[in-house]
VEXDREN-2710 file (C-alpha; in Angstrom, 1 decimal):
% VEXDREN-2710
k/r/px/py/pz
1/LEU/-81.8/-253.3/70.6
2/LYS/-80.3/-250.2/71.2
3/VAL/-79.8/-247.8/68.2
4/ARG/-77.2/-244.8/68.2
5/VAL/-76.2/-242.2/65.9
6/VAL/-72.8/-241.4/65.8
7/ARG/-71.4/-238.5/63.7
8/SER/-69.0/-239.8/61.1
9/SER/-67.9/-236.7/59.6
10/PRO/-66.3/-234.9/61.1
11/PRO/-65.5/-238.0/63.2
12/SER/-67.0/-237.9/66.6
13/SER/-65.2/-239.5/69.7
14/GLN/-67.9/-242.1/69.6
15/PHE/-67.3/-242.8/65.7
16/LYS/-63.7/-243.3/66.7
17/ALA/-63.9/-245.4/69.6
18/THR/-66.3/-247.9/67.6
19/PHE/-64.8/-247.7/64.2
20/GLN/-62.9/-251.0/64.2
21/GLU/-66.1/-252.8/65.6
22/SER/-68.2/-251.2/63.2
23/TYR/-65.7/-252.1/60.2
24/GLN/-65.8/-255.9/61.4
25/VAL/-69.6/-256.0/61.2
26/TYR/-69.2/-254.4/57.6
27/LYS/-66.5/-256.9/56.6
28/ARG/-68.5/-260.0/57.8
29/TYR/-71.7/-258.5/56.1
30/GLN/-69.9/-258.2/52.7
31/MET/-68.4/-261.8/53.1
32/VAL/-71.7/-263.4/54.1
33/ILE/-74.4/-261.5/52.0
34/HIS/-72.0/-260.2/49.1
35/LYS/-69.9/-263.1/49.0
36/ASP/-66.8/-260.9/49.0
37/PRO/-63.6/-262.5/49.6
38/PRO/-61.7/-262.1/52.9
39/ASP/-58.6/-260.8/51.4
40/LYS/-60.8/-257.8/49.6
41/PRO/-58.6/-254.7/49.9
42/THR/-58.6/-253.1/53.3
43/ILE/-57.8/-249.5/54.5
44/THR/-54.2/-250.1/55.1
45/GLN/-54.0/-251.2/51.2
46/VAL/-55.3/-247.9/50.1
47/ARG/-53.1/-244.9/49.3
48/LEU/-54.0/-241.5/48.7
49/VAL/-51.3/-240.0/46.3
50/PRO/-51.2/-236.3/45.2
51/VAL/-51.1/-236.3/41.6
52/SER/-47.8/-234.4/41.2
53/PHE/-44.8/-235.4/39.2
54/GLU/-42.9/-233.7/42.2
55/ASP/-44.5/-236.2/44.8
56/PRO/-42.1/-239.2/45.3
57/GLN/-44.7/-241.8/45.7
58/PHE/-46.5/-240.6/42.7
59/LYS/-43.4/-240.6/40.6
60/SER/-42.5/-244.2/42.2
61/SER/-45.8/-245.7/41.2
62/PHE/-46.7/-243.8/37.8
63/ASN/-45.4/-246.5/35.2
64/GLN/-47.1/-249.1/37.3
65/SER/-50.4/-247.0/37.4
66/ALA/-50.2/-246.0/33.4
67/THR/-49.5/-249.9/32.7
68/LEU/-52.6/-250.8/34.5
69/PHE/-54.7/-248.0/33.1
70/ALA/-53.6/-249.3/29.7
71/LYS/-54.6/-253.0/30.4
72/TYR/-58.0/-251.7/31.9
73/GLN/-58.9/-249.7/28.9
74/MET/-57.9/-252.4/26.2
75/SER/-59.9/-255.0/28.1
76/VAL/-63.0/-253.1/29.6
77/HIS/-63.4/-250.5/26.8
78/LYS/-61.5/-252.3/23.8
79/ASP/-59.2/-249.1/23.4
80/THR/-55.9/-249.7/21.0
81/PRO/-52.8/-249.5/22.6
82/SER/-52.2/-246.0/21.0
83/ASP/-55.5/-244.9/22.5
84/CYS/-53.9/-245.7/26.1
85/GLY/-50.5/-244.7/26.1
86/GLU/-48.4/-242.8/28.6
87/ASN/-49.3/-239.4/27.2
88/GLU/-52.9/-240.2/27.0
89/PHE/-52.7/-241.4/30.5
90/THR/-51.1/-238.2/31.9
91/ARG/-53.4/-236.0/29.9
92/PHE/-56.6/-237.7/30.9
93/LEU/-56.0/-238.6/34.5
94/CYS/-52.9/-236.8/35.9
95/ASP/-53.2/-233.4/34.3
96/SER/-55.4/-231.4/36.6
97/PRO/-56.5/-227.6/36.7
98/LEU/-56.6/-227.7/40.2
99/GLU/-54.2/-226.1/42.4
100/VAL/-53.0/-227.7/45.6
101/GLU/-54.1/-225.9/48.6
102/HIS/-53.1/-226.7/52.1
103/ALA/-56.0/-224.8/54.4
104/PRO/-55.5/-224.5/58.3
105/ASN/-58.7/-226.3/58.7
106/GLY/-58.8/-228.4/55.8
107/PRO/-57.8/-232.2/55.4
108/GLU/-54.3/-233.2/56.4
109/CYS/-53.7/-234.2/52.6
110/GLY/-55.0/-231.0/51.5
111/TYR/-57.3/-230.0/48.4
112/GLY/-56.6/-231.0/45.1
113/SER/-56.2/-234.2/42.6
114/PHE/-55.4/-237.4/44.3
115/HIS/-54.9/-240.9/42.7
116/GLN/-56.3/-243.3/45.3
117/GLN/-54.2/-246.3/44.8
118/TYR/-55.5/-250.0/46.0
119/TRP/-52.4/-252.1/46.5
120/LEU/-52.6/-256.1/47.1
121/ASP/-49.5/-258.0/47.5
122/GLY/-47.2/-255.0/46.6
123/LYS/-49.0/-254.5/43.4
124/ILE/-51.3/-251.7/42.2
125/ILE/-54.7/-253.2/41.5
126/ALA/-56.8/-250.6/41.2
127/VAL/-56.9/-246.7/41.0
128/GLY/-59.5/-244.0/41.9
129/VAL/-59.0/-240.6/40.3
130/ILE/-60.6/-238.0/42.9
131/ASP/-60.6/-234.4/43.5
132/ILE/-60.8/-233.6/47.2
133/LEU/-62.5/-230.2/47.4
134/PRO/-63.6/-227.7/50.5
135/TYR/-67.3/-229.1/50.3
136/CYS/-66.8/-232.4/48.6
137/VAL/-65.0/-235.6/47.0
138/SER/-65.5/-235.9/43.4
139/SER/-64.8/-239.2/41.7
140/VAL/-63.3/-238.6/38.3
141/TYR/-62.4/-242.1/37.3
142/LEU/-61.8/-245.6/38.4
143/TYR/-59.8/-248.2/36.8
144/TYR/-58.7/-251.6/37.8
145/ASP/-56.9/-254.8/36.9
146/PRO/-59.7/-256.8/35.1
147/ASP/-58.2/-260.0/36.8
148/PHE/-59.5/-258.7/40.0
149/SER/-63.1/-257.7/38.8
150/PHE/-64.3/-260.4/41.2
151/LEU/-63.5/-257.9/43.8
152/SER/-66.3/-255.2/42.6
153/LEU/-63.5/-252.6/43.3
154/GLY/-65.6/-249.9/41.6
155/VAL/-68.7/-250.3/44.1
156/TYR/-66.0/-250.9/46.8
157/SER/-64.3/-247.5/45.8
158/ALA/-67.7/-245.6/45.4
159/LEU/-68.5/-246.7/49.1
160/ARG/-65.3/-245.8/50.3
END
């Protein structure tokens, strides 16, 4: 048995070279040990979308996200429809005091507030609301389609 420590952040060349192999081991582990289904969302099904009504991806997915938020709130938290309307969604998870910043040595997406959208078969099944800051990523909130609770998307999002 050979054990190797490989820098993951920032990603070293060894990390990049072994990423797919490591991911396949992780996926097999999740399926065998935790009984995850093979169709659990993958990296290519997760989109990081800036929280901005100027962003075309954010605007085009807004209604789907707001509808999913209401479904989640009513099912999981037993909110009434008036507690989780579009205005409440916008106030709670879209209005952010953070300003967008694109530092030369920062991440490609920049710093600010984002919706990390989890897509399956062309539909959003979960949204992680996160703030990307210079020294951390802060998870603000996660909501998901209760029909997909068997995928443990909260755990998956936290690990991701």
